[in-house]
NURO-674602 format. One record per residue (C-alpha): residue number from 1; residue in three letters; x, y, z. Coordinates in steps of 0.5 Angstrom, whole numbers, plus 2048, in hexadecimal, padded with zeros to 3 digits. Layout:
<drenvexs>
   num   residu     x     y     z
   NUM      ala     X     Y     Z
...
</drenvexs>
This chain:
<drenvexs>
   num   residu     x     y     z
     1      unk   7C1   7ED   80A
     2      unk   7C3   7EE   803
     3      unk   7C9   7F0   800
     4      unk   7C9   7F7   7FD
     5      unk   7CA   7F6   7F6
     6      unk   7C9   7FE   7F3
     7      unk   7CF   802   7F6
     8      unk   7D2   806   7F0
     9      unk   7D8   804   7EE
    10      unk   7DF   808   7F0
    11      unk   7E4   806   7EC
    12      unk   7E6   804   7E6
    13      unk   7EC   800   7E5
    14      unk   7F1   7FE   7DF
    15      unk   7F8   7FB   7DE
    16      unk   7FE   7FD   7DB
    17      unk   801   7F9   7D4
    18      unk   808   7F8   7D6
    19      unk   80B   800   7D6
    20      unk   805   802   7D0
    21      unk   800   806   7D4
    22      unk   7F9   803   7D1
    23      unk   7F2   808   7D3
    24      unk   7EE   802   7D0
    25      unk   7EA   7FF   7D6
    26      unk   7EB   7F8   7D8
    27      unk   7F1   7F9   7D3
    28      unk   7F6   7F2   7D7
    29      unk   7FE   7F3   7D8
    30      unk   803   7EF   7DB
    31      unk   808   7F4   7DE
    32      unk   810   7F2   7DC
    33      unk   814   7F3   7E3
    34      unk   810   7ED   7E6
    35      unk   812   7E6   7E8
    36      unk   80B   7E3   7E7
    37      unk   808   7E7   7E2
    38      unk   804   7EC   7E7
    39      unk   800   7F2   7E4
    40      unk   800   7F9   7E6
    41      unk   7F9   7FC   7E7
    42      unk   7F7   803   7E7
    43      unk   7F1   808   7E9
    44      unk   7EE   80D   7E5
    45      unk   7EB   811   7EB
    46      unk   7EE   813   7F2
    47      unk   7EC   80E   7F8
    48      unk   7E8   810   7FD
    49      unk   7E9   812   805
    50      unk   7E8   80B   808
    51      unk   7E2   80C   80D
    52      unk   7E3   808   813
    53      unk   7E3   80A   81B
    54      unk   7EB   80A   81E
    55      unk   7EE   805   823
    56      unk   7F2   808   826
    57      unk   7F9   804   828
    58      unk   7FF   805   82B
    59      unk   805   808   826
    60      unk   801   80D   822
    61      unk   803   813   81E
    62      unk   7FF   81A   820
    63      unk   7F8   81A   81E
    64      unk   7F5   822   821
    65      unk   7F0   827   81D
    66      unk   7F4   82A   818
    67      unk   7F3   831   814
    68      unk   7F2   82E   80C
    69      unk   7EE   831   806
    70      unk   7E7   82F   805
    71      unk   7E8   82E   7FE
    72      unk   7ED   82D   7F8
    73      unk   7F2   833   7F8
    74      unk   7F6   834   7F0
    75      unk   7FE   835   7F1
    76      unk   801   839   7EC
    77      unk   807   838   7E9
    78      unk   80B   83D   7E5
    79      unk   811   83A   7E0
    80      unk   817   83F   7DF
    81      unk   81C   83D   7D9
    82      unk   823   83C   7D9
    83      unk   825   83A   7D4
    84      unk   822   838   7CD
    85      unk   81D   832   7CC
    86      unk   81E   82C   7C9
    87      unk   81A   829   7C3
    88      unk   813   827   7C7
    89      unk   813   820   7C9
    90      unk   80E   81C   7CD
    91      unk   811   81E   7D4
    92      unk   811   826   7D2
    93      unk   80A   825   7D0
    94      unk   808   822   7D6
    95      unk   808   827   7DA
    96      unk   802   82D   7DB
    97      unk   805   832   7DE
    98      unk   805   839   7DA
    99      unk   80A   83A   7D4
   100      unk   810   83D   7D8
   101      unk   813   844   7D8
   102      unk   81A   846   7D6
   103      unk   81D   848   7DC
   104      unk   824   84C   7DB
   105      unk   82A   848   7DE
   106      unk   831   849   7DF
   107      unk   834   843   7DB
   108      unk   83C   843   7DC
   109      unk   841   83D   7DB
   110      unk   842   838   7E1
   111      unk   847   832   7E1
   112      unk   84A   830   7DA
   113      unk   844   830   7D6
   114      unk   83F   831   7DB
   115      unk   83B   837   7DC
   116      unk   837   83B   7E2
   117      unk   831   83F   7E1
   118      unk   82E   843   7E6
   119      unk   827   846   7E5
   120      unk   823   84C   7E7
   121      unk   820   84C   7ED
   122      unk   819   849   7ED
   123      unk   813   84B   7F0
   124      unk   80F   845   7F5
   125      unk   808   844   7F8
   126      unk   806   841   7FE
   127      unk   80B   83B   801
   128      unk   80E   83B   7FB
   129      unk   812   835   7F7
   130      unk   817   835   7F2
   131      unk   81A   831   7EE
   132      unk   81E   830   7E7
   133      unk   81D   82C   7E1
   134      unk   820   82B   7DA
   135      unk   81F   826   7D4
   136      unk   81F   81E   7D5
   137      unk   823   81E   7CF
   138      unk   829   821   7D2
   139      unk   82A   81B   7D7
   140      unk   82F   81F   7DD
   141      unk   832   81B   7E2
   142      unk   832   81D   7EA
   143      unk   838   81F   7EB
   144      unk   838   824   7E4
   145      unk   834   829   7E6
   146      unk   832   82D   7EC
   147      unk   82D   831   7EE
   148      unk   82C   837   7F4
   149      unk   826   83B   7F6
   150      unk   826   841   7FA
   151      unk   821   845   7FD
   152      unk   81F   84C   7FF
   153      unk   81A   84E   803
   154      unk   819   856   805
   155      unk   821   858   802
   156      unk   824   852   806
   157      unk   828   84C   801
   158      unk   828   846   804
   159      unk   82E   842   804
   160      unk   82E   83D   7FD
   161      unk   82C   836   7FE
   162      unk   82C   830   7FB
   163      unk   826   82E   7F6
   164      unk   828   826   7F6
   165      unk   828   822   7F0
   166      unk   828   81A   7EF
   167      unk   826   817   7E9
   168      unk   823   811   7ED
   169      unk   81E   815   7F0
   170      unk   817   814   7EC
   171      unk   813   810   7E9
   172      unk   817   80A   7E6
   173      unk   819   80B   7DF
   174      unk   816   805   7DB
   175      unk   810   807   7DE
   176      unk   80B   80C   7DA
   177      unk   80B   811   7DE
   178      unk   812   810   7DE
   179      unk   812   811   7D7
   180      unk   80E   818   7D8
   181      unk   813   81A   7DE
   182      unk   818   820   7DD
   183      unk   81E   820   7E1
   184      unk   81F   825   7E7
   185      unk   821   826   7ED
   186      unk   81D   825   7F3
   187      unk   817   82A   7F5
   188      unk   81B   82F   7FA
   189      unk   815   832   7FE
   190      unk   819   839   800
   191      unk   813   83C   804
   192      unk   80F   842   805
   193      unk   814   847   801
   194      unk   813   84D   7FD
   195      unk   818   84A   7F7
   196      unk   81D   844   7F5
   197      unk   822   845   7F0
   198      unk   826   83E   7ED
   199      unk   82E   83D   7EC
   200      unk   82E   837   7E7
   201      unk   836   834   7E6
   202      unk   838   82E   7E1
   203      unk   83E   82A   7DF
   204      unk   83C   82B   7D7
   205      unk   838   82F   7D3
   206      unk   831   830   7D8
   207      unk   82B   82B   7D5
   208      unk   826   82E   7D1
   209      unk   81F   830   7D3
   210      unk   822   833   7DA
   211      unk   81D   836   7DE
   212      unk   81B   838   7E5
   213      unk   814   836   7E8
   214      unk   811   83A   7ED
   215      unk   80B   837   7F0
   216      unk   806   83B   7F5
   217      unk   801   836   7F8
   218      unk   7FC   83A   7F7
   219      unk   7F7   83E   7FD
   220      unk   7F1   839   801
   221      unk   7EA   83E   800
   222      unk   7E9   83B   806
   223      unk   7EB   836   80C
   224      unk   7E8   832   812
   225      unk   7EB   82E   817
   226      unk   7EB   826   815
   227      unk   7ED   81F   818
   228      unk   7F1   81B   814
   229      unk   7EC   818   80F
   230      unk   7EF   812   80D
   231      unk   7EE   80D   813
   232      unk   7F2   806   811
   233      unk   7EF   803   817
   234      unk   7EA   7FE   815
   235      unk   7E8   7FD   81B
   236      unk   7E1   7FD   81D
   237      unk   7E2   800   824
   238      unk   7E2   807   823
   239      unk   7E7   80C   826
   240      unk   7E6   80D   82E
   241      unk   7E4   814   82F
   242      unk   7E8   815   835
   243      unk   7EF   812   832
   244      unk   7F5   816   833
   245      unk   7F4   81C   82E
   246      unk   7FB   81D   82A
   247      unk   7FD   824   82C
   248      unk   7FC   82A   827
   249      unk   803   82B   824
   250      unk   808   830   827
   251      unk   80F   831   829
   252      unk   811   829   828
   253      unk   819   829   82B
   254      unk   81D   823   82A
   255      unk   81A   81E   830
   256      unk   81D   81A   835
   257      unk   81E   812   831
   258      unk   81A   80D   834
   259      unk   81D   806   834
   260      unk   81D   803   82E
   261      unk   818   7FD   82C
   262      unk   81B   7F6   82C
   263      unk   81F   7F4   826
   264      unk   819   7F1   821
   265      unk   81A   7EB   81C
   266      unk   818   7EA   815
   267      unk   811   7E7   817
   268      unk   80C   7EA   81A
   269      unk   80A   7E9   821
   270      unk   804   7E5   822
   271      unk   800   7EA   827
   272      unk   7F8   7EA   824
   273      unk   7F6   7EE   82B
   274      unk   7FB   7F4   829
   275      unk   7FA   7F6   822
   276      unk   7FF   7FA   81E
   277      unk   7FE   802   81F
   278      unk   7F9   804   81A
   279      unk   7FB   80B   818
   280      unk   7F6   812   816
   281      unk   7F8   815   810
   282      unk   7F7   81B   80D
   283      unk   7F3   81B   805
   284      unk   7F5   81D   7FF
   285      unk   7EF   822   800
   286      unk   7F2   825   807
   287      unk   7F8   828   804
   288      unk   7F4   82A   7FD
   289      unk   7F5   826   7F8
   290      unk   7F3   828   7F1
   291      unk   7F1   821   7EE
   292      unk   7F2   823   7E7
   293      unk   7F9   825   7E7
   294      unk   7FB   81D   7E8
   295      unk   7FB   818   7E3
   296      unk   7F6   813   7E5
   297      unk   7F7   80E   7DF
   298      unk   7FE   80D   7E1
   299      unk   7FC   80A   7E8
   300      unk   7FF   804   7EA
   301      unk   800   7FF   7EF
   302      unk   804   7F9   7F1
   303      unk   808   7F7   7F7
   304      unk   80B   7F9   7FE
   305      unk   811   7F6   801
   306      unk   814   7FC   804
   307      unk   814   804   806
   308      unk   818   809   804
   309      unk   819   810   808
   310      unk   81A   816   804
   311      unk   81A   81D   806
   312      unk   817   823   803
   313      unk   81D   828   804
   314      unk   81A   82E   806
   315      unk   81A   832   80C
   316      unk   819   82F   812
   317      unk   815   836   816
   318      unk   80E   834   812
   319      unk   808   835   817
   320      unk   802   830   816
   321      unk   7FE   834   811
   322      unk   803   834   80C
   323      unk   803   82D   80B
   324      unk   7FE   82C   806
   325      unk   801   832   802
   326      unk   808   82E   802
   327      unk   805   828   800
   328      unk   802   82B   7FA
   329      unk   808   82E   7F8
   330      unk   80C   828   7F7
   331      unk   805   825   7F4
   332      unk   805   82B   7EE
   333      unk   80C   82B   7EE
   334      unk   80C   823   7ED
   335      unk   807   823   7E8
   336      unk   807   82A   7E4
   337      unk   80E   82B   7E3
   338      unk   811   824   7E4
   339      unk   80C   820   7E0
   340      unk   80B   81B   7E5
   341      unk   804   818   7E5
   342      unk   803   819   7EE
   343      unk   807   81C   7F3
   344      unk   80C   816   7F4
   345      unk   80C   816   7FB
   346      unk   806   810   7FE
   347      unk   806   814   805
   348      unk   809   81A   807
   349      unk   80B   81C   80F
   350      unk   80B   822   812
   351      unk   80F   825   818
   352      unk   809   825   81C
   353      unk   808   81D   81C
   354      unk   802   81D   817
   355      unk   802   818   810
   356      unk   7FF   81B   80A
   357      unk   7FD   816   803
   358      unk   801   817   7FE
   359      unk   801   814   7F7
   360      unk   7F9   813   7F6
   361      unk   7F7   80B   7F6
   362      unk   7F5   809   7FD
   363      unk   7FA   809   803
   364      unk   7F8   802   804
   365      unk   7FB   800   7FD
   366      unk   801   7FF   7F9
   367      unk   801   805   7F6
   368      unk   808   806   7F1
   369      unk   80A   80D   7F2
   370      unk   810   810   7F0
   371      unk   815   811   7F5
   372      unk   81A   80B   7F5
   373      unk   81C   80A   7ED
   374      unk   81E   803   7EC
   375      unk   819   801   7F3
   376      unk   813   805   7F1
   377      unk   80F   7FE   7F0
   378      unk   811   7FB   7F6
   379      unk   811   800   7FC
   380      unk   80E   806   7FE
   381      unk   811   80C   801
   382      unk   80F   811   806
   383      unk   812   819   806
   384      unk   813   81D   80B
   385      unk   812   823   80B
   386      unk   818   828   80C
   387      unk   820   828   80B
   388      unk   823   822   810
   389      unk   829   823   80D
   390      unk   829   82A   812
   391      unk   824   829   817
   392      unk   823   823   81C
   393      unk   81C   81F   81B
   394      unk   817   820   821
   395      unk   815   81A   825
   396      unk   80D   81B   822
   397      unk   810   81B   81C
   398      unk   814   814   81D
   399      unk   80E   811   821
   400      unk   80A   812   81B
   401      unk   80F   80F   817
   402      unk   80E   809   81B
   403      unk   807   808   81B
   404      unk   806   80A   813
   405      unk   80C   805   811
   406      unk   809   7FF   816
   407      unk   802   7FF   814
   408      unk   804   800   80D
   409      unk   808   7FB   80C
   410      unk   805   7F6   811
   411      unk   7FF   7F6   80C
   412      unk   804   7F3   806
   413      unk   806   7EE   80B
   414      unk   80D   7F2   80C
   415      unk   811   7F2   813
   416      unk   813   7F9   814
   417      unk   81A   7F5   817
   418      unk   81B   7F1   811
   419      unk   823   7F2   80F
   420      unk   822   7EF   809
   421      unk   81C   7F1   804
   422      unk   81D   7EF   7FD
   423      unk   81B   7F6   7FA
   424      unk   81B   7F6   7F2
   425      unk   822   7F4   7F0
   426      unk   825   7F5   7F7
   427      unk   825   7F4   7FF
   428      unk   823   7F8   803
   429      unk   821   7F9   80A
   430      unk   819   7F9   80A
   431      unk   81A   801   80D
   432      unk   820   804   809
   433      unk   822   80B   808
   434      unk   822   80E   800
   435      unk   82A   80F   801
   436      unk   82A   807   802
   437      unk   827   806   7FA
   438      unk   82A   80C   7F7
   439      unk   830   811   7F7
   440      unk   82C   816   7FB
   441      unk   82D   819   802
   442      unk   825   819   803
   443      unk   822   818   808
   444      unk   827   81C   80B
   445      unk   82C   81B   810
   446      unk   828   81C   817
   447      unk   822   818   814
   448      unk   826   812   811
   449      unk   829   811   818
   450      unk   822   811   81B
   451      unk   821   80B   816
   452      unk   823   806   81B
   453      unk   81E   809   820
   454      unk   818   808   81B
   455      unk   81A   801   81A
   456      unk   81A   7FF   821
   457      unk   812   803   822
   458      unk   810   800   81C
   459      unk   812   7FA   81E
   460      unk   810   7FA   825
   461      unk   809   7FD   823
   462      unk   808   7F7   81E
   463      unk   803   7F1   81F
   464      unk   800   7EC   81A
   465      unk   7F9   7ED   81A
   466      unk   7F7   7E5   81B
   467      unk   7F0   7E7   818
   468      unk   7F3   7E8   811
   469      unk   7F2   7E1   810
   470      unk   7EB   7DD   80E
   471      unk   7ED   7D8   814
   472      unk   7E6   7D6   815
   473      unk   7E5   7D5   81C
   474      unk   7DD   7D3   81B
   475      unk   7DD   7D0   823
   476      unk   7E1   7D5   827
   477      unk   7E3   7D1   82C
   478      unk   7E7   7CC   827
   479      unk   7EE   7CC   825
   480      unk   7EB   7CC   81E
   481      unk   7E5   7CA   81A
   482      unk   7E3   7C7   813
   483      unk   7DD   7C7   80F
   484      unk   7DA   7C2   80B
   485      unk   7D4   7C0   808
   486      unk   7D1   7B9   80A
   487      unk   7D1   7B6   803
   488      unk   7CA   7B1   805
   489      unk   7C6   7B7   807
   490      unk   7CA   7BE   805
   491      unk   7CA   7C0   80C
   492      unk   7D0   7C4   80D
   493      unk   7D4   7C2   813
   494      unk   7D9   7C5   818
   495      unk   7DE   7C1   81A
   496      unk   7E2   7C3   820
   497      unk   7E9   7C1   820
   498      unk   7ED   7C2   827
   499      unk   7F3   7BF   82A
   500      unk   7F2   7BA   830
   501      unk   7F7   7BA   836
   502      unk   7FB   7B5   833
   503      unk   7FC   7B9   82E
   504      unk   7F8   7B6   829
   505      unk   7F5   7BA   824
   506      unk   7ED   7B7   822
   507      unk   7E6   7B9   820
   508      unk   7E4   7BB   827
   509      unk   7DD   7BC   825
   510      unk   7D8   7BD   81F
   511      unk   7D3   7C2   81F
   512      unk   7CD   7C3   81B
   513      unk   7CD   7CA   817
   514      unk   7C5   7CA   817
   515      unk   7C6   7CB   810
   516      unk   7C6   7C6   809
   517      unk   7C9   7C8   802
   518      unk   7C6   7C5   7FC
   519      unk   7CA   7C2   7F7
   520      unk   7CA   7C9   7F3
   521      unk   7D0   7CB   7F7
   522      unk   7D7   7C8   7F5
   523      unk   7DB   7CB   7FA
   524      unk   7DC   7CE   801
   525      unk   7E1   7D4   803
   526      unk   7E3   7D6   80A
   527      unk   7E1   7DD   809
   528      unk   7E4   7E0   810
   529      unk   7E1   7E5   814
   530      unk   7DD   7E7   80E
   531      unk   7D7   7EC   811
   532      unk   7DC   7ED   817
   533      unk   7D8   7EC   81C
   534      unk   7DC   7E8   820
   535      unk   7DA   7E0   81D
   536      unk   7DD   7DD   817
   537      unk   7D9   7DC   811
   538      unk   7D9   7D8   80B
   539      unk   7D9   7D9   803
   540      unk   7D6   7D4   7FF
   541      unk   7D6   7D4   7F7
   542      unk   7D0   7D1   7F3
   543      unk   7D1   7CD   7EC
   544      unk   7CF   7D4   7E9
   545      unk   7D5   7D8   7EC
   546      unk   7D0   7DC   7F1
   547      unk   7D4   7DD   7F7
   548      unk   7CF   7DC   7FE
   549      unk   7D1   7DE   805
   550      unk   7CF   7DB   80B
   551      unk   7D1   7DE   811
   552      unk   7D3   7DA   817
   553      unk   7D0   7DB   81E
   554      unk   7D6   7D9   821
   555      unk   7D4   7D3   824
   556      unk   7D5   7CE   81E
   557      unk   7CE   7D0   81B
   558      unk   7CC   7D6   815
   559      unk   7C7   7DA   814
   560      unk   7C3   7D9   80D
   561      unk   7C7   7DB   807
   562      unk   7C7   7E1   803
   563      unk   7CA   7E3   7FC
   564      unk   7D1   7E6   7FC
   565      unk   7D2   7E7   7F5
   566      unk   7CF   7E5   7EE
   567      unk   7D4   7E8   7EA
   568      unk   7DA   7E3   7EB
   569      unk   7D7   7DE   7E7
   570      unk   7DC   7DC   7E2
   571      unk   7E2   7DD   7E7
   572      unk   7E6   7D8   7E9
   573      unk   7EC   7D6   7EE
   574      unk   7E7   7DA   7F3
   575      unk   7EA   7DA   7FA
   576      unk   7E9   7DE   800
   577      unk   7EF   7DF   803
   578      unk   7ED   7E4   809
   579      unk   7EF   7EB   80A
   580      unk   7F4   7EC   803
   581      unk   7F3   7F4   803
   582      unk   7F4   7F5   80B
   583      unk   7EE   7F9   80C
   584      unk   7EB   7F5   811
   585      unk   7E5   7F1   80D
   586      unk   7E7   7EA   809
   587      unk   7E7   7EA   802
   588      unk   7E7   7E5   7FC
   589      unk   7EB   7E4   7F6
   590      unk   7EA   7E1   7F0
   591      unk   7ED   7E1   7E8
   592      unk   7E6   7E3   7E4
   593      unk   7E6   7DF   7DD
   594      unk   7EC   7E1   7D8
   595      unk   7EF   7E5   7DE
   596      unk   7F5   7E6   7E3
   597      unk   7F4   7E5   7EB
   598      unk   7EF   7EB   7EE
   599      unk   7EE   7EC   7F5
   600      unk   7E7   7EE   7F6
   601      unk   7E6   7F2   7FD
   602      unk   7E1   7F0   802
   603      unk   7DC   7F5   806
   604      unk   7DA   7F2   80B
   605      unk   7D2   7F2   80A
   606      unk   7D2   7F6   804
   607      unk   7D5   7F0   801
   608      unk   7DA   7F0   7FC
   609      unk   7DC   7F7   7FC
   610      unk   7D8   7FE   7FA
   611      unk   7D8   7FE   7F3
   612      unk   7D0   7FC   7F0
   613      unk   7CE   7F4   7EE
   614      unk   7D3   7F2   7F5
   615      unk   7D9   7F2   7F0
   616      unk   7DE   7F7   7F4
   617      unk   7E3   7FB   7F0
   618      unk   7E8   7F5   7F0
   619      unk   7F0   7F5   7EF
   620      unk   7F5   7F1   7EB
   621      unk   7F8   7EC   7F1
   622      unk   7FD   7E8   7EC
   623      unk   7FE   7E6   7E4
   624      unk   7FA   7E1   7E2
   625      unk   7FA   7DB   7E7
   626      unk   7FA   7D3   7E4
   627      unk   7F7   7CE   7E9
   628      unk   7F1   7CA   7EB
   629      unk   7F1   7CD   7F1
   630      unk   7F3   7D3   7F7
   631      unk   7F3   7D1   7FE
   632      unk   7F2   7D8   802
   633      unk   7F9   7D5   807
   634      unk   7F9   7DB   80B
   635      unk   800   7DC   80E
   636      unk   805   7D7   80B
   637      unk   80B   7DC   80B
   638      unk   80A   7DF   812
   639      unk   80A   7E6   80F
   640      unk   802   7E9   811
   641      unk   800   7E9   80A
   642      unk   7FB   7E3   807
   643      unk   7FE   7DE   802
   644      unk   7FB   7D9   7FE
   645      unk   7FD   7D2   7FB
   646      unk   7FB   7D1   7F4
   647      unk   7FB   7C9   7F2
   648      unk   7FE   7C7   7EB
   649      unk   7FD   7C0   7EA
   650      unk   802   7BD   7EF
   651      unk   806   7C4   7F0
   652      unk   803   7C9   7F7
   653      unk   806   7CF   7F5
   654      unk   806   7D4   7FA
   655      unk   804   7DC   7F8
   656      unk   806   7E1   7FD
   657      unk   802   7E6   7FF
   658      unk   804   7ED   800
   659      unk   7FD   7F0   803
   660      unk   7F9   7F5   7FE
   661      unk   7FF   7F4   7F9
   662      unk   7FD   7ED   7F7
   663      unk   801   7E7   7F7
   664      unk   808   7E9   7F5
   665      unk   80B   7E2   7F4
   666      unk   80A   7DB   7F2
   667      unk   80E   7D5   7F3
   668      unk   80D   7CE   7F4
   669      unk   80E   7CB   7FC
   670      unk   80F   7C4   7FE
   671      unk   808   7C4   802
   672      unk   806   7BE   7FD
   673      unk   7FE   7BE   7FC
   674      unk   7FE   7B7   7F8
   675      unk   7F9   7B2   7FA
   676      unk   7F5   7B8   7FE
   677      unk   7EE   7BA   7FA
   678      unk   7ED   7BF   800
   679      unk   7F2   7C5   802
   680      unk   7F0   7CA   807
   681      unk   7F3   7CF   80A
   682      unk   7F2   7CF   812
   683      unk   7F6   7D4   816
   684      unk   7FA   7D3   81B
   685      unk   7F8   7CD   81F
   686      unk   7FF   7CC   822
   687      unk   800   7D3   824
   688      unk   806   7D4   820
   689      unk   807   7D9   81B
   690      unk   805   7D5   815
   691      unk   7FF   7D2   812
   692      unk   7FC   7CC   812
   693      unk   7F7   7C8   80E
   694      unk   7F1   7C2   80E
   695      unk   7F3   7BD   808
   696      unk   7EE   7B7   807
   697      unk   7F1   7B1   803
   698      unk   7EE   7B0   7FC
   699      unk   7EE   7A8   7FC
   700      unk   7EA   7A8   802
   701      unk   7E8   7AE   806
   702      unk   7EC   7AE   80B
   703      unk   7ED   7B5   80F
   704      unk   7F5   7B7   811
   705      unk   7F7   7BE   815
   706      unk   7FD   7C0   811
   707      unk   801   7C5   816
   708      unk   805   7C9   811
   709      unk   80D   7CB   811
   710      unk   80D   7D1   80C
   711      unk   80E   7CD   806
   712      unk   80D   7C5   808
   713      unk   808   7C1   80D
   714      unk   80C   7C2   814
   715      unk   807   7BC   816
   716      unk   801   7B8   814
   717      unk   7FC   7B5   819
   718      unk   7F6   7B0   818
   719      unk   7EF   7B4   819
   720      unk   7EC   7AD   818
   721      unk   7E6   7AF   814
   722      unk   7E3   7AB   80D
   723      unk   7E0   7AD   807
   724      unk   7D9   7AF   809
   725      unk   7DA   7B6   807
   726      unk   7DA   7BA   800
   727      unk   7DC   7C1   801
   728      unk   7E0   7C4   805
   729      unk   7E2   7CC   808
</drenvexs>
């Protein structure tokens, strides 16, 4: 059956030029904070929920029908000026709240040169969010200002509560988002109260344009009960309707602790039969996000090398039905008051164990957030809804963290047990608290104390998905196979490689594939199980650049070829690296003429993604790459994300994979490929965690099995086949 080529393109991509945002289509730039000329992409439309069925496994986040709005809900922000505004700046112009009213306030001296300003009583509508911001022209240190809030319900006033301010909580200052941001406190969720009062004390004169923001989250016109819309399980097997259901939210007493999982290591366990749990996530639409509030043009992607744990600092007695309004309040404060491009967190988790999508751009992508200044490009953040300086987290929340972090980190090839992840300029454990990266109490002492438990849960759940390698076992009974084209008659032959009882590796047999490929075909690539029917497939490229798919039957033979795409004719360095994106479908990588290396997501029988002309919405994997060919190398560093070897003259360069984050680094390795005209990644033939290869000596056509050991060859086995074939994959 031919591949569909008339599906409309769903998203358009652009790229940044260093720090200056360009709105011209196809503008290309290299981001400056990278060790190896990475580009940062952005997406101008919200990502759509994944459309696949669940595969219920092991540790899971809560997933039960929850009351959610049926449409967009409009939050309202009221701002009240406490001091006069400075002259307009780019940052102050970025916020789109209504012109602030001047509120009556009592001003008293404070400290030697400071001031203490107490506002009048301000009304609150709905589950309220409060914050204080000021002019970006005034640099105010964490210890130079204190903000407190109290609330009134009926005639009763609460005690004063600190609204936390940490200048490192937000977008990186050098980015376009950071340049437009207003300094201010974190969002303080005050709940369903009648009024608030704010007190600001400064060590020096109060900053200009000091404003109180009171956010009403808006009220949904209609609600319905739904399961999470985003199902990260990219399995062809639907969830069983008889699977035990997660209980609906209720009182959650602190549970009896289960025995801790065994400590993990810095590499993921190679257990294909027990995949890392794939959580279900409530989408932005399910909390009523108004997508018009975010600046879609500044959506950026980079890499993920770790995850940070935060908390939102609000009352812990909220109901399940109030959670969407809580998230809308944070979203409105971040965008309309702080001037950020979107909500800062990548994910939020409530006390009932439900995971919610935060910043737009795709839960399975390396979306750059605004949560841990200096590290936003290299890590994601999940914020627990509640104040965990005063309350203990529920077991459901901790389990949800374990599930989310296990899945998200494994997607990017990061072990949850790693204690030494390079994240930006410093080294952290793969899972860290916000306080580990800055001067803050976040995520609160009680949640911070649970981070070791979260690490244990996540590490115990993680497994390397062996299906992410394009191993190419065209005959399932062999240890590995290589497809070759016989030079004299263009016949495709499957070479089945096995180890004898005496320990000798050899080509045990040759299987006629039943297919020929003319000399118009110049290269072939093992594609993994492209169509997900259980048998590995082959991609061929013609002289004119057209890509063909040959679907394997599992016995060394193939169905007739189909056109996969004719839209990559001028691209170079094409490879089939396996499932880079982690969605269960093998992908392609290629470098368009004059461009940089990109990922082209595969979509099985749909072809290459869901766009018209069978050319998917691709995204940047790296900067411009130089070399003669790319070898899909599998797991060279045993971290679970596919890597690549690029042959560059006499050198071999390892490009380390970061899953959906593309390639994160490059370095010349000791693997000598000199003298080999073929180099083919064939998976882990000898059963260890490192990928192995088949190479052919250019001088005489002899084949060798090259056992990998990371950056070197551990052993080399002569396979004994001579020069009777012209191309291989």
